[in-house]
C-alpha positions as CSV (number, residue, x, y, z in Angstrom):
1,M,80.8,213.9,155.2
2,R,79.6,210.7,156.7
3,L,81.3,211.3,160.3
4,R,79.7,214.1,160.4
5,W,76.4,213.1,159.6
6,M,77.4,210.3,162.1
7,K,77.7,212.6,164.5
8,I,75.1,214.6,163.4
9,V,72.7,211.8,164.0
10,S,74.4,211.4,167.6
11,L,73.5,214.5,169.0
12,V,69.7,214.4,167.6
13,L,69.6,211.1,169.7
14,V,71.1,212.4,172.5
15,S,68.5,215.1,172.4
16,A,65.6,213.3,172.1
17,A,66.3,210.9,175.0
18,A,66.8,213.5,177.0
19,A,63.5,214.9,176.0
20,S,62.2,211.8,176.5
21,L,63.4,212.1,180.0
22,T,62.5,215.0,181.4
23,L,58.8,214.2,179.4
24,A,58.9,211.4,181.6
25,Q,60.0,212.7,184.9
26,Q,56.2,215.5,184.5
27,T,54.4,212.7,184.2
28,P,52.0,212.8,187.1
29,K,52.3,209.2,189.3
30,R,49.0,207.0,190.1
31,I,49.0,205.6,193.4
32,T,48.5,201.7,193.0
33,K,49.2,201.7,196.9
34,P,50.3,203.7,199.7
35,V,54.0,204.3,200.1
36,K,55.5,202.7,202.5
37,P,57.2,204.9,204.6
38,P,61.1,205.2,205.3
39,K,63.4,204.4,207.8
40,G,63.2,206.9,210.5
41,A,60.0,208.3,209.6
42,I,56.6,209.2,212.0
43,V,52.8,207.8,210.7
44,L,50.8,210.2,211.9
45,F,48.1,208.3,210.5
46,D,48.1,204.7,209.5
47,G,44.5,204.5,208.7
48,K,43.1,202.6,211.9
49,D,42.6,205.7,213.6
50,G,43.5,210.1,214.3
51,S,45.4,209.5,217.8
52,Q,47.5,211.4,216.5
53,W,45.9,214.7,215.7
54,V,43.2,217.2,217.9
55,H,41.1,220.0,216.8
56,R,42.5,223.7,216.0
57,G,41.8,226.2,218.9
58,S,40.0,223.6,221.0
59,G,42.3,220.6,221.9
60,K,39.8,218.4,221.0
61,P,40.0,214.7,220.4
62,F,40.0,214.4,216.5
63,E,36.4,213.7,215.1
64,W,36.4,213.9,211.5
65,A,35.1,210.7,209.8
66,L,37.1,206.8,208.8
67,V,36.4,206.7,205.8
68,D,38.2,203.0,203.6
69,G,41.2,203.5,205.9
70,A,41.1,207.3,205.0
71,M,40.1,210.2,207.0
72,E,37.6,212.8,205.6
73,V,37.2,215.7,206.2
74,R,33.9,216.4,208.5
75,A,32.6,219.6,207.1
76,G,32.2,222.0,209.8
77,T,34.2,220.2,212.7
78,G,37.5,222.6,212.0
79,D,40.7,222.1,210.6
80,I,42.8,219.3,212.7
81,H,47.1,219.3,213.2
82,T,49.6,217.1,215.0
83,K,49.8,217.0,218.9
84,Q,53.8,216.5,217.7
85,E,55.7,219.8,216.5
86,F,58.4,220.0,214.0
87,G,61.3,221.5,213.0
88,D,63.0,220.9,209.4
89,F,61.0,218.0,207.8
90,Q,60.4,215.9,204.7
91,L,56.5,215.0,204.1
92,H,54.5,212.5,202.9
93,V,50.4,212.8,202.3
94,E,48.2,211.3,200.2
95,F,44.6,212.6,199.3
96,M,41.6,212.0,197.2
97,V,39.1,215.2,196.4
98,P,36.2,213.7,195.7
99,L,34.2,215.1,192.1
100,M,32.1,217.7,192.8
101,P,30.9,219.2,189.2
102,E,28.8,221.2,190.3
103,A,31.2,223.0,192.3
104,Q,33.7,225.8,190.9
105,G,37.1,227.1,191.4
106,Q,37.4,227.2,195.6
107,A,34.4,224.8,196.3
108,R,35.5,221.7,194.0
109,G,37.3,219.8,196.8
110,N,38.8,222.7,199.0
111,S,41.5,221.7,201.6
112,G,45.2,222.3,202.0
113,V,48.3,221.3,204.3
114,Y,49.6,223.4,206.7
115,L,53.0,223.3,207.7
116,H,53.9,224.4,210.8
117,G,50.2,224.4,210.9
118,R,51.6,228.2,209.3
119,Y,52.6,227.4,206.0
120,E,49.8,226.2,202.9
121,I,50.3,223.8,200.6
122,Q,46.8,224.4,198.6
123,V,44.4,220.9,197.5
124,L,42.1,221.3,195.1
125,D,40.4,220.0,192.3
126,S,42.5,222.0,189.3
127,Y,42.5,219.0,187.7
128,G,43.7,220.2,183.2
129,L,43.7,224.4,184.6
130,T,46.6,225.5,183.9
131,P,47.6,226.8,187.8
132,G,47.8,230.1,190.2
133,A,48.4,230.7,193.1
134,G,45.0,229.2,194.7
135,D,45.1,225.8,192.4
136,C,46.3,222.2,193.6
137,G,50.2,222.1,194.6
138,A,50.0,226.4,195.4
139,I,52.2,228.2,198.2
140,Y,48.3,229.5,198.8
141,G,48.4,232.8,197.8
142,Q,51.9,233.4,196.5
143,A,53.4,230.9,194.3
144,P,51.9,228.7,191.7
145,P,53.1,225.0,190.8
146,R,55.5,224.9,187.9
147,V,53.1,222.5,186.1
148,N,49.9,220.9,186.9
149,A,50.1,217.9,187.9
150,C,46.9,216.9,189.0
151,L,45.5,213.1,188.8
152,P,42.0,214.0,187.9
153,P,39.7,213.6,191.3
154,G,38.3,210.3,192.7
155,Q,42.1,209.3,192.6
156,W,44.5,208.8,195.0
157,Q,47.7,211.5,194.9
158,S,50.4,212.3,196.9
159,Y,52.5,214.9,198.6
160,D,56.5,214.5,198.9
161,I,57.8,217.5,200.5
162,T,60.9,219.1,201.8
163,F,60.5,221.9,204.4
164,R,63.7,223.5,205.8
165,A,62.0,226.0,208.4
166,P,62.8,229.5,209.4
167,R,66.2,230.2,211.3
168,F,66.7,232.9,214.1
169,D,70.1,234.4,215.2
170,A,70.3,234.2,219.3
171,A,68.3,237.3,220.1
172,G,65.4,235.7,218.4
173,N,65.0,237.6,215.5
174,L,63.7,236.3,212.4
175,T,67.4,235.6,209.8
176,E,66.1,233.2,207.3
177,K,62.2,232.2,205.9
178,P,61.2,229.4,205.2
179,R,62.0,226.8,202.4
180,V,59.8,224.5,200.9
181,T,60.2,222.0,197.4
182,V,57.3,220.1,196.7
183,L,56.8,217.0,194.8
184,H,53.2,216.5,193.7
185,N,52.5,212.7,192.1
186,G,56.2,212.7,191.5
187,V,56.9,216.0,189.5
188,K,58.4,218.8,190.5
189,I,55.9,222.0,190.8
190,H,58.1,223.4,193.5
191,D,62.1,223.4,193.8
192,N,63.4,225.4,197.6
193,V,60.5,228.2,197.4
194,E,61.0,231.1,199.6
195,I,57.7,231.1,202.1
196,Q,57.5,235.3,201.8
197,H,54.4,236.1,203.6
198,I,54.2,234.6,207.0
199,P,51.2,233.0,207.9
200,T,49.5,232.2,204.5
201,V,46.1,232.4,204.4
202,A,43.9,230.4,207.2
203,G,47.9,229.3,208.8
204,L,48.0,229.9,212.2
205,P,48.8,232.8,213.4
206,G,51.5,234.9,214.7
207,P,55.1,234.8,213.5
208,A,57.2,232.4,212.6
209,V,58.1,229.5,214.8
210,K,61.2,226.9,214.9
211,T,58.9,224.1,215.3
212,G,55.1,223.8,214.6
213,P,52.5,221.0,213.8
214,I,51.2,219.3,210.1
215,L,47.3,221.3,209.4
216,L,45.0,219.9,207.7
217,Q,42.4,221.9,206.1
218,D,38.7,221.7,206.7
219,H,37.2,223.9,204.6
220,G,33.4,221.8,204.0
221,N,34.5,219.4,201.1
222,P,34.7,215.8,201.6
223,V,38.5,215.4,201.7
224,R,40.0,212.3,202.4
225,Y,44.1,212.2,203.1
226,R,45.6,208.6,204.0
227,N,49.1,207.3,204.8
228,I,50.3,210.5,206.7
229,W,54.2,210.3,207.5
230,I,57.0,212.6,208.3
231,R,60.7,212.0,208.5
232,P,62.9,214.9,211.0
233,L,65.7,216.4,209.0
234,N,68.8,219.1,210.3
235,L,69.2,220.7,207.1
């Protein structure tokens, strides 16, 4: 009887530890300092200038504001995207949404990170909300994040994105749609999700492509970005 009881207690403790670990894994991590790029990464923005970026459509040089080592959306200047294009990759982006207490819904700190310039991972002040397909971390219009991992506005947050580009046959026909895994503040909010619609709303027009730029959206709100780096992969 004593041995059986000890086994039961042991199982309960193991279960409790597993539950605690799961809970810890779901706790968003606050960024105290920029995450250092790994070996082989290409730095797209280091806080000093926007020389790696041009404006969508015109190709004009970067015009967003540089503030305290970050670039801030300058409303009305338009979206920006990288000069370089990428296929499969690991992308790290740090962002801060402003406190806009008088605004609601899509007007609260709205921007977006577009993969290949076509597939948006939404940026928004969705702190404390039950997330939908238009909230922060969503594959916009398609898939809400599995959990809300947002920090309050005014704090630095992070996306760590692993992107598998679409695949094509020898004739150029699409054989596999793109797939994405996203960690938001260290919490996995998408796990190898297939992106269905090409492009998502407001992405670069046209069909899926083998390579594309990273695009950041001007939605009229002073969202800030810093410490952006990318590591090309072969998935």
